[in-house]
C-alpha positions as a LaTeX table, in Angstrom:
\begin{tabular}{lrrr}
\hline
Residue & $x$ (\AA) & $y$ (\AA) & $z$ (\AA) \\
\hline
Met1 & 28.64 & $-21.20$ & $-19.65$ \\
Glu2 & 25.34 & $-19.43$ & $-19.68$ \\
Ser3 & 25.48 & $-15.95$ & $-20.99$ \\
Ala4 & 24.19 & $-12.87$ & $-19.38$ \\
Gln5 & 21.60 & $-12.43$ & $-22.22$ \\
Ser6 & 20.47 & $-16.00$ & $-22.12$ \\
His7 & 19.91 & $-15.69$ & $-18.35$ \\
Ile8 & 17.73 & $-12.50$ & $-18.76$ \\
Ala9 & 15.83 & $-13.88$ & $-21.52$ \\
Gln10 & 15.15 & $-16.95$ & $-19.06$ \\
Tyr11 & 14.29 & $-14.66$ & $-16.13$ \\
Leu12 & 11.83 & $-12.64$ & $-18.28$ \\
Ala13 & 10.22 & $-16.00$ & $-19.59$ \\
Leu14 & 9.71 & $-17.12$ & $-15.96$ \\
Arg15 & 8.45 & $-13.81$ & $-14.77$ \\
Lys16 & 5.82 & $-13.82$ & $-17.89$ \\
Lys17 & 4.65 & $-17.40$ & $-16.52$ \\
Glu18 & 4.53 & $-16.22$ & $-13.04$ \\
Asn19 & 2.20 & $-13.49$ & $-14.33$ \\
Arg20 & 4.83 & $-10.81$ & $-13.05$ \\
Ile21 & 5.16 & $-9.05$ & $-16.40$ \\
Tyr22 & 2.64 & $-5.95$ & $-16.27$ \\
Thr23 & 0.96 & $-4.00$ & $-18.40$ \\
Asp24 & 1.73 & $-0.04$ & $-18.72$ \\
Ala25 & $-1.57$ & 0.76 & $-17.11$ \\
Gln26 & $-1.01$ & $-1.99$ & $-14.18$ \\
Leu27 & 2.64 & $-0.47$ & $-13.66$ \\
Arg28 & 1.52 & 2.96 & $-13.21$ \\
Met29 & $-1.06$ & 1.84 & $-10.62$ \\
Leu30 & 1.71 & $-0.39$ & $-8.64$ \\
Pro31 & 1.71 & $-1.31$ & $-5.94$ \\
Asn32 & $-1.90$ & $-1.03$ & $-5.95$ \\
Ile33 & $-3.13$ & $-3.78$ & $-8.20$ \\
Glu34 & $-6.74$ & $-5.31$ & $-8.83$ \\
Arg35 & $-7.80$ & $-7.84$ & $-6.27$ \\
Thr36 & $-8.41$ & $-10.59$ & $-8.65$ \\
His37 & $-4.56$ & $-10.26$ & $-9.61$ \\
Pro38 & $-2.88$ & $-13.73$ & $-8.50$ \\
His39 & $-0.03$ & $-11.44$ & $-6.68$ \\
Cys40 & $-2.57$ & $-9.12$ & $-4.84$ \\
Lys41 & $-1.68$ & $-10.27$ & $-1.42$ \\
Glu42 & 2.15 & $-9.88$ & $-2.20$ \\
Trp43 & 1.64 & $-6.39$ & $-3.57$ \\
Ile44 & $-0.20$ & $-5.62$ & $-0.27$ \\
Ala45 & 2.69 & $-6.49$ & 1.77 \\
Arg46 & 5.08 & $-4.75$ & $-0.92$ \\
Lys47 & 3.04 & $-1.65$ & $-0.48$ \\
Arg48 & 3.63 & $-1.66$ & 3.33 \\
Ser49 & 7.30 & $-2.00$ & 2.93 \\
Ala50 & 7.44 & 0.70 & 0.29 \\
Asp51 & 5.61 & 3.05 & 2.26 \\
Trp52 & 8.04 & 2.15 & 5.44 \\
Leu53 & 10.87 & 2.82 & 3.24 \\
Ile54 & 9.60 & 6.12 & 1.99 \\
Gln55 & 8.93 & 7.03 & 5.66 \\
Gln56 & 12.19 & 6.24 & 6.50 \\
Leu57 & 13.94 & 8.29 & 3.54 \\
Ser58 & 11.65 & 11.17 & 4.13 \\
Glu59 & 12.02 & 11.21 & 7.70 \\
Asn60 & 15.96 & 11.75 & 7.09 \\
Ser61 & 15.53 & 13.91 & 4.06 \\
Val62 & 15.64 & 17.14 & 6.23 \\
Lys63 & 19.11 & 16.05 & 7.48 \\
Ser64 & 20.69 & 14.61 & 4.20 \\
Val65 & 18.83 & 12.41 & 1.91 \\
Lys66 & 18.41 & 14.06 & $-1.33$ \\
Ser67 & 19.48 & 11.40 & $-3.57$ \\
Val68 & 18.98 & 7.59 & $-3.89$ \\
Ile69 & 19.99 & 4.96 & $-6.28$ \\
Glu70 & 17.87 & 1.78 & $-6.31$ \\
Val71 & 20.00 & $-1.16$ & $-7.29$ \\
Gly72 & 17.95 & $-4.10$ & $-9.34$ \\
Cys73 & 15.03 & $-1.51$ & $-10.06$ \\
Gly74 & 13.02 & $-3.95$ & $-12.42$ \\
Asn75 & 10.38 & $-1.92$ & $-13.95$ \\
Gly76 & 11.00 & 1.17 & $-11.71$ \\
Trp77 & 7.67 & 1.31 & $-9.58$ \\
Leu78 & 9.58 & 1.65 & $-6.29$ \\
Ala79 & 12.19 & 4.11 & $-7.78$ \\
Asn80 & 8.95 & 6.06 & $-9.12$ \\
Arg81 & 7.35 & 6.38 & $-5.71$ \\
Ile82 & 10.53 & 7.49 & $-4.10$ \\
Ala83 & 11.09 & 10.14 & $-6.67$ \\
Ser84 & 7.56 & 11.27 & $-6.20$ \\
Ala85 & 8.13 & 11.90 & $-2.59$ \\
Gly86 & 10.66 & 14.54 & $-3.57$ \\
Met87 & 14.01 & 12.63 & $-3.63$ \\
Gln88 & 16.10 & 12.60 & $-6.74$ \\
Val89 & 16.36 & 8.87 & $-8.01$ \\
Thr90 & 18.72 & 6.91 & $-10.13$ \\
Ala91 & 17.19 & 3.31 & $-10.76$ \\
Ile92 & 19.49 & 0.76 & $-12.39$ \\
Asp93 & 19.01 & $-2.94$ & $-13.56$ \\
Val94 & 20.49 & $-5.32$ & $-15.98$ \\
Asn95 & 16.85 & $-6.21$ & $-17.12$ \\
Leu96 & 16.69 & $-3.86$ & $-20.30$ \\
Val97 & 12.93 & $-5.12$ & $-21.20$ \\
Glu98 & 11.41 & $-3.87$ & $-17.95$ \\
Leu99 & 13.89 & $-0.91$ & $-17.67$ \\
Gln100 & 12.77 & 0.35 & $-20.64$ \\
Gln101 & 9.16 & $-0.04$ & $-19.80$ \\
Gly102 & 9.75 & 1.76 & $-16.68$ \\
Lys103 & 11.41 & 4.56 & $-18.63$ \\
Ala104 & 8.58 & 4.98 & $-20.99$ \\
Val105 & 5.72 & 4.80 & $-18.48$ \\
Phe106 & 7.30 & 7.26 & $-15.84$ \\
Lys107 & 8.98 & 9.58 & $-18.66$ \\
Asp108 & 7.23 & 12.68 & $-16.93$ \\
Asn109 & 8.78 & 12.16 & $-13.30$ \\
Asp110 & 11.62 & 14.57 & $-13.91$ \\
Arg111 & 13.31 & 13.52 & $-10.57$ \\
Leu112 & 13.73 & 9.77 & $-11.67$ \\
His113 & 16.55 & 8.48 & $-14.20$ \\
Phe114 & 16.89 & 5.05 & $-15.48$ \\
Arg115 & 20.24 & 3.32 & $-16.20$ \\
Ala116 & 21.32 & $-0.01$ & $-17.78$ \\
Gly117 & 23.69 & $-1.89$ & $-15.67$ \\
Asp118 & 24.77 & $-2.46$ & $-12.32$ \\
Leu119 & 26.79 & $-0.87$ & $-9.79$ \\
Tyr120 & 29.83 & $-1.76$ & $-11.36$ \\
Thr121 & 28.80 & $-0.66$ & $-15.07$ \\
Ala122 & 26.16 & 2.17 & $-14.41$ \\
Val123 & 27.77 & 4.25 & $-11.96$ \\
Glu124 & 30.76 & 6.38 & $-12.10$ \\
Lys125 & 33.74 & 5.77 & $-9.80$ \\
Asn126 & 33.51 & 8.97 & $-7.80$ \\
Glu127 & 29.52 & 9.01 & $-8.13$ \\
Ala128 & 27.83 & 9.07 & $-4.46$ \\
Phe129 & 24.29 & 9.25 & $-3.27$ \\
Asp130 & 22.84 & 9.54 & 0.38 \\
Ala131 & 20.82 & 6.31 & 0.01 \\
Val132 & 21.16 & 2.78 & $-1.85$ \\
Val133 & 18.05 & 0.74 & $-1.81$ \\
Phe134 & 17.95 & $-2.96$ & $-2.48$ \\
Ala135 & 14.51 & $-3.91$ & $-2.61$ \\
Ala136 & 13.58 & $-7.65$ & $-3.44$ \\
Ser137 & 17.14 & $-7.69$ & $-5.22$ \\
Ile138 & 19.88 & $-8.82$ & $-2.74$ \\
Gln139 & 19.21 & $-12.43$ & $-3.32$ \\
Tyr140 & 20.78 & $-12.12$ & $-6.79$ \\
Phe141 & 24.35 & $-11.15$ & $-5.58$ \\
Ser142 & 26.39 & $-14.01$ & $-4.87$ \\
Ser143 & 28.58 & $-12.24$ & $-2.26$ \\
Phe144 & 26.32 & $-9.95$ & 0.28 \\
Glu145 & 29.80 & $-8.75$ & 1.68 \\
Thr146 & 30.99 & $-7.77$ & $-1.82$ \\
Ile147 & 28.00 & $-6.01$ & $-2.97$ \\
Ile148 & 27.40 & $-4.14$ & 0.10 \\
Gln149 & 31.18 & $-2.78$ & 0.22 \\
Lys150 & 30.56 & $-1.68$ & $-3.22$ \\
Ala151 & 27.35 & 0.22 & $-2.11$ \\
Leu152 & 29.19 & 1.65 & 0.70 \\
Ala153 & 31.64 & 3.16 & $-1.60$ \\
His154 & 28.86 & 4.89 & $-3.58$ \\
Leu155 & 27.47 & 6.51 & $-0.24$ \\
Arg156 & 28.12 & 9.90 & 1.23 \\
Ser157 & 29.21 & 10.11 & 4.77 \\
Lys158 & 26.52 & 8.89 & 7.09 \\
Gly159 & 24.71 & 7.40 & 4.04 \\
Arg160 & 22.52 & 4.40 & 4.52 \\
Ile161 & 21.72 & 1.07 & 2.65 \\
Tyr162 & 18.21 & $-0.05$ & 3.00 \\
Ile163 & 17.24 & $-3.51$ & 2.25 \\
Ile164 & 13.74 & $-4.78$ & 2.17 \\
Asp165 & 11.46 & $-7.44$ & 0.57 \\
Ser166 & 14.09 & $-10.30$ & 0.64 \\
His167 & 14.75 & $-13.00$ & 3.03 \\
Phe168 & 17.69 & $-13.73$ & 5.45 \\
Tyr169 & 18.18 & $-17.08$ & 6.79 \\
Lys170 & 19.77 & $-18.82$ & 9.95 \\
Asn171 & 22.55 & $-21.00$ & 9.07 \\
His172 & 20.60 & $-24.14$ & 9.56 \\
Glu173 & 17.90 & $-23.39$ & 7.29 \\
Ile174 & 19.94 & $-22.47$ & 3.99 \\
Thr175 & 20.44 & $-26.00$ & 2.79 \\
Ala176 & 16.47 & $-26.54$ & 2.67 \\
Ala177 & 16.17 & $-23.21$ & 1.55 \\
Arg178 & 18.24 & $-23.92$ & $-1.70$ \\
Gln179 & 16.58 & $-27.17$ & $-2.13$ \\
Arg180 & 13.15 & $-25.51$ & $-2.43$ \\
Thr181 & 14.66 & $-23.02$ & $-4.90$ \\
Ile182 & 16.31 & $-25.60$ & $-7.05$ \\
Asp183 & 12.60 & $-27.55$ & $-6.77$ \\
Tyr184 & 10.87 & $-24.56$ & $-7.71$ \\
Tyr185 & 12.81 & $-23.21$ & $-10.69$ \\
Thr186 & 12.97 & $-27.05$ & $-12.06$ \\
Thr187 & 9.48 & $-27.57$ & $-11.58$ \\
Ala188 & 8.90 & $-24.19$ & $-13.65$ \\
Gly189 & 11.12 & $-25.48$ & $-16.35$ \\
Phe190 & 14.03 & $-22.97$ & $-15.86$ \\
Ala191 & 16.55 & $-25.21$ & $-13.66$ \\
Ser192 & 19.43 & $-23.06$ & $-14.64$ \\
Leu193 & 17.88 & $-19.88$ & $-12.89$ \\
Ser194 & 18.54 & $-21.48$ & $-9.22$ \\
Glu195 & 22.46 & $-20.95$ & $-9.76$ \\
His196 & 21.50 & $-17.26$ & $-9.75$ \\
Tyr197 & 19.62 & $-17.01$ & $-6.65$ \\
Phe198 & 21.43 & $-16.72$ & $-3.28$ \\
His199 & 20.23 & $-17.37$ & 0.41 \\
His200 & 22.15 & $-15.14$ & 2.49 \\
Pro201 & 22.48 & $-15.97$ & 6.43 \\
Val202 & 21.38 & $-13.48$ & 8.65 \\
Asp203 & 24.97 & $-13.49$ & 10.34 \\
Val204 & 26.56 & $-11.46$ & 7.47 \\
Leu205 & 24.73 & $-8.42$ & 8.82 \\
Ala206 & 27.34 & $-8.49$ & 11.64 \\
Ser207 & 30.10 & $-7.46$ & 9.54 \\
Phe208 & 28.69 & $-4.16$ & 9.00 \\
Asn209 & 26.85 & $-0.98$ & 11.00 \\
Thr210 & 23.65 & $-2.77$ & 10.74 \\
Gln211 & 20.05 & $-2.03$ & 12.24 \\
Val212 & 17.79 & $-4.34$ & 12.01 \\
Leu213 & 14.49 & $-2.17$ & 11.95 \\
Tyr214 & 12.18 & $-5.13$ & 11.61 \\
Asp215 & 12.82 & $-8.78$ & 12.42 \\
Pro216 & 10.09 & $-11.07$ & 10.98 \\
Arg217 & 11.39 & $-13.85$ & 13.67 \\
Asn218 & 10.82 & $-11.48$ & 16.84 \\
Trp219 & 7.97 & $-13.07$ & 18.59 \\
Lys220 & 6.20 & $-9.72$ & 19.05 \\
Asn221 & 6.10 & $-9.47$ & 15.27 \\
Val222 & 5.22 & $-13.12$ & 14.68 \\
Phe223 & 1.91 & $-12.57$ & 16.51 \\
Arg224 & 1.08 & $-9.18$ & 15.01 \\
Arg225 & $-1.89$ & $-9.04$ & 13.03 \\
Lys226 & $-0.09$ & $-7.63$ & 9.92 \\
His227 & 3.05 & $-9.80$ & 10.11 \\
Glu228 & 5.80 & $-9.05$ & 7.77 \\
Pro229 & 7.51 & $-11.73$ & 6.16 \\
Phe230 & 10.79 & $-10.05$ & 5.43 \\
His231 & 13.54 & $-8.37$ & 7.37 \\
Arg232 & 13.92 & $-4.48$ & 7.06 \\
Ile233 & 17.70 & $-3.62$ & 7.33 \\
Cys234 & 19.43 & $-0.44$ & 7.54 \\
Ile235 & 23.28 & $-0.21$ & 6.85 \\
Gln236 & 24.89 & 2.89 & 7.75 \\
Lys237 & 28.17 & 4.43 & 6.57 \\
Ser238 & 30.52 & 5.87 & 9.21 \\
\hline
\end{tabular}
């Protein structure tokens, strides 16, 4: 059975191959990046989603949002932007290499705190936040229902979960999407990583108090000049 350390090592090797390991100078600037970078267009889209998220959090901050936890923060670029908007942010990830880079690069942001681990190991049982953020990370959890229930347990009353930069699928699309994932990782030379990437059906959202704040499939959005590729989801705790 593949160890967690081996999985993370392969994940980092793939990210390096994909040109997704950033220098400290690049990390300080994210989501802004040089036009010649191979992922420039992706970062333009992620900047729009980050700006949208921060607006959502800031609009609610007068009422309740003071503290945020980002689950699967990677190098912490988004957590840093949220903290820079005035909120206390806890950023957690099992990827120690990028986590340590973020901790070093953003060490002067006293509203931002990094922790190694996940919602089961990095957060105290009775610790609660006003908002939980999953940005480009929900696909790494095998059970959507389980991780959302865990996130809800760490929310204060009326707190919200935000999910951005991740795909949700119609049921009939999942088989083909899984095969594309397998093919991609296999071609890249990291076939086992496909076992850690999950394709959540849009139907799972119905189990929670969910608002789909942006649906990329809505015909009005499909024909927008700046069409966003991902759903923007808010799940509220009662």
